[in-house]
matplotlib code that plots the C-alpha trace (Angstrom):
import matplotlib.pyplot as plt

x = [-0.8, 1.3, 5.0, 5.0, 2.7, 5.1, 8.0, 6.0, 4.9, 7.9, 9.2, 12.0, 10.0, 7.2, 9.4, 10.4, 10.2, 7.2, 7.5, 6.0, 5.1, 3.0, 4.3, 1.7, 2.9, 2.9, 3.0, 5.5, 4.1, 2.7, -0.6, -1.8, -2.6, -4.4, -1.2, 0.8, 3.8, 4.3, 7.9, 9.6, 10.9, 14.4, 13.6, 11.5, 12.8, 13.1, 15.4, 17.5, 17.9, 18.8, 21.5, 23.0, 23.0, 24.5, 27.3, 28.1, 28.0, 30.3, 32.9, 32.7, 32.9, 35.8, 38.0, 36.1, 35.1, 31.4, 29.8, 27.3, 24.5, 25.5, 25.4, 21.9, 20.6, 22.0, 20.4, 17.0, 17.4, 18.0, 14.4, 12.7, 14.0, 12.2, 8.8, 6.3, 3.5, 1.8, -1.6, -3.0, 0.1, -1.2, 0.3, -1.1, -1.9, -3.1, -6.1, -6.7, -5.3, -4.1, -3.5, 0.0, 0.1, 3.1, 6.1, 9.8, 10.1, 7.4, 8.9, 12.4, 11.1, 9.3, 12.1, 15.0, 13.2, 15.0, 11.8, 10.5, 13.4, 10.9, 9.4, 12.8, 13.8, 10.5, 11.1, 14.7, 13.7, 11.0, 13.4, 16.0, 13.7, 14.2, 10.5, 9.1, 9.1, 8.3, 5.0, 2.2, 1.3, -1.1, 0.2, 0.3, 2.6, 4.8, 5.1, 5.9, 8.5, 10.2, 10.2, 11.2, 14.9, 14.2, 11.4, 13.6, 16.4, 14.1, 12.8]
y = [29.2, 32.3, 32.3, 34.9, 32.8, 29.8, 32.0, 33.3, 29.9, 27.8, 25.6, 23.0, 20.6, 20.6, 18.4, 15.7, 12.3, 10.2, 6.9, 4.8, 5.2, 3.0, 1.9, 0.9, -2.1, -1.4, -4.4, -4.6, -2.4, 0.1, -1.5, -0.4, -3.1, -3.3, -4.6, -2.3, -2.5, -0.4, 0.6, 1.9, 5.5, 6.7, 7.3, 4.1, 1.5, -1.1, 1.2, 2.0, -1.8, -2.3, 0.4, -1.2, -4.7, -3.4, -1.6, -4.7, -6.8, -4.3, -4.6, -8.4, -8.7, -6.4, -9.4, -12.1, -12.7, -13.1, -15.4, -14.3, -15.9, -14.0, -10.7, -11.6, -12.4, -9.1, -7.1, -8.7, -8.2, -4.5, -4.4, -7.0, -5.4, -2.1, -3.7, -3.1, -4.9, -5.5, -6.0, -7.4, -9.6, -12.7, -15.8, -18.3, -21.8, -23.6, -21.7, -19.8, -16.6, -16.9, -14.0, -14.1, -12.9, -10.7, -12.3, -11.8, -15.3, -14.7, -11.4, -12.9, -15.8, -13.4, -11.0, -13.5, -15.0, -13.7, -13.8, -11.1, -8.7, -6.1, -6.0, -6.0, -3.0, -1.2, -1.6, -0.5, 2.6, 3.5, 3.2, 5.3, 8.1, 11.3, 12.1, 8.6, 9.5, 13.2, 14.2, 14.7, 18.3, 20.1, 20.3, 24.2, 24.3, 21.5, 23.2, 26.5, 24.9, 23.3, 26.5, 28.7, 29.2, 29.8, 32.3, 34.1, 34.5, 35.7, 38.7]
z = [-10.3, -11.1, -11.0, -8.2, -6.2, -6.4, -5.4, -2.4, -1.2, -2.1, 0.7, 0.1, 2.4, -0.2, -2.4, 0.1, -1.4, -0.6, 1.4, -1.4, -5.1, -7.4, -10.8, -13.3, -15.3, -19.0, -21.3, -24.1, -26.9, -24.5, -23.5, -20.1, -17.6, -14.2, -12.6, -10.4, -8.1, -5.0, -4.4, -1.2, -1.6, -0.6, 3.1, 3.5, 6.0, 3.2, 1.2, 4.2, 5.0, 1.3, 1.5, 4.6, 3.0, -0.2, 1.7, 3.7, 0.5, -1.3, 1.5, 1.4, -2.4, -2.8, -2.2, -4.0, -7.6, -8.5, -10.9, -13.6, -11.6, -8.4, -10.4, -11.8, -8.4, -6.9, -9.7, -9.1, -5.3, -5.9, -7.2, -5.0, -1.8, -2.7, -3.4, -0.7, -2.4, -5.8, -7.2, -10.4, -11.1, -12.8, -14.4, -16.8, -15.4, -18.5, -19.8, -16.5, -15.2, -11.6, -9.3, -7.8, -4.2, -3.4, -1.6, -2.0, -3.4, -6.0, -7.0, -7.3, -9.4, -11.7, -12.2, -12.5, -15.5, -18.6, -20.5, -18.2, -19.0, -20.1, -16.6, -15.0, -17.1, -16.4, -12.6, -12.8, -14.9, -12.4, -9.4, -11.2, -12.5, -10.5, -10.2, -9.2, -5.5, -5.6, -4.2, -6.8, -7.3, -9.6, -13.2, -13.2, -10.2, -11.5, -14.9, -13.2, -11.0, -14.1, -16.0, -13.1, -14.0, -17.7, -16.9, -14.3, -16.8, -19.6, -17.6]

ax = plt.figure().add_subplot(projection="3d")
ax.plot(x, y, z, "-o")
ax.set_aspect("equal")
plt.show()
């Protein structure tokens, strides 16, 4: 796509966030897995409900001290409340791999475990990354959009 084509066809609505986005779970060391977690985007009803809950909680907590455990649970809930579903999440049961069906309880138990800090961090990074919930576009258009201010000032 040419830069002039992008300028001619650009619409701000083309970059509205998507309702959900899939994060591929990457094991420590960078090994790709078949596991994935689907998260609610900024305008999704789960995210809106979370925002309301967090606002209510902030008002309540402004007058009360919190324990370390309360802070840990709130941090995990920040992630869990945004999970729509998951697939390929497995746990070891002896010598067998057992698929873990998604539930808020299962997600909380998994992410509260300090031994799974790598997964907690990966989820948090995904939710915080600016591009996680932007619509997919062809790489040429994305590259042109990223370089647009630089190219415009170079001419």
